[in-house]
C-alpha positions in Angstrom: 13.9 18.2 33.7 10.6 20.0 33.9 7.6 17.8 32.8 6.3 20.6 30.6 9.7 20.7 28.7 9.6 16.9 28.4 6.1 17.0 26.9 7.1 19.7 24.5 10.2 17.8 23.4 8.1 14.6 22.9 5.5 16.6 20.9 8.1 18.0 18.7 9.6 14.6 18.1 6.2 13.1 17.2 5.4 16.0 14.8 8.8 15.7 13.1 8.4 11.9 12.9 4.9 12.2 11.4 6.1 14.8 8.9 9.2 12.7 7.9 7.1 9.6 7.5 4.8 11.3 5.0 7.5 12.2 2.5 7.6 10.8 -0.9 8.5 7.1 -1.2 11.8 8.2 -2.6 12.7 9.5 0.8 11.4 6.5 2.8 14.4 6.6 5.1 13.5 9.9 6.7 10.7 8.3 8.6 13.1 5.8 10.0 15.3 8.4 11.7 13.3 8.6 15.0 12.8 4.8 15.3 16.5 4.3 14.7 17.5 6.8 17.4 14.9 5.3 19.8 16.4 1.8 19.1 19.9 3.2 19.8 18.8 4.8 23.0 17.2 1.5 24.2 20.3 -0.5 23.2 22.5 2.0 25.1 20.3 1.9 28.2 20.1 -1.9 28.1 23.9 -2.3 27.8 24.5 0.0 30.7 22.0 -1.8 32.8 19.5 1.1 33.2 16.6 -1.0 31.9 15.5 -4.6 32.3 13.3 -6.3 29.7 11.1 -8.1 32.3 10.4 -4.9 34.3 10.4 -2.3 31.6 8.6 -4.1 28.7 5.9 -1.4 28.5 8.5 1.3 27.9 10.2 -0.9 25.3 7.2 -2.2 23.4 4.6 0.6 23.2 6.7 3.6 22.1 8.5 1.3 19.6 5.3 0.0 18.2 3.7 3.5 18.0 6.8 4.9 16.1 6.9 2.0 13.7 3.1 2.2 13.0 3.4 6.0 12.4 6.2 5.3 9.9 4.3 2.5 8.2 1.0 4.5 7.9 2.9 7.5 6.6 4.8 5.5 4.1 1.7 3.8 2.8 -0.2 7.1 2.5 2.8 8.7 0.6 2.9 5.6 -1.7 -0.8 5.9 -2.4 -0.5 9.6 -3.1 2.3 8.8 -5.5 0.3 6.1 -7.3 -2.7 8.5 -7.6 -0.5 11.1 -9.1 0.9 8.6 -11.6 -2.6 7.4 -12.5 -3.8 11.0 -13.0 -0.9 11.6 -15.4 -1.7 8.5 -17.4 -5.3 9.6 -18.1 
């Protein structure tokens, strides 16, 4: 595949993941879609012998950590926004 197309696909996935992670806490699972798909892809590749943990640990660890951190920060920001809205209604 063309590297430009790969970068555009990766950018679209990151934008969707950031958007989905910042939904209301009621929809917390939306931010987990991309990490779940990523985990499924990694499991598929590992079972088929396409990746090795000792050789490909960077590819396994860093994207997974980044996706989970985006999800966590978005979830906490949405939770804070929800709490601020509730406090504003109480006053």
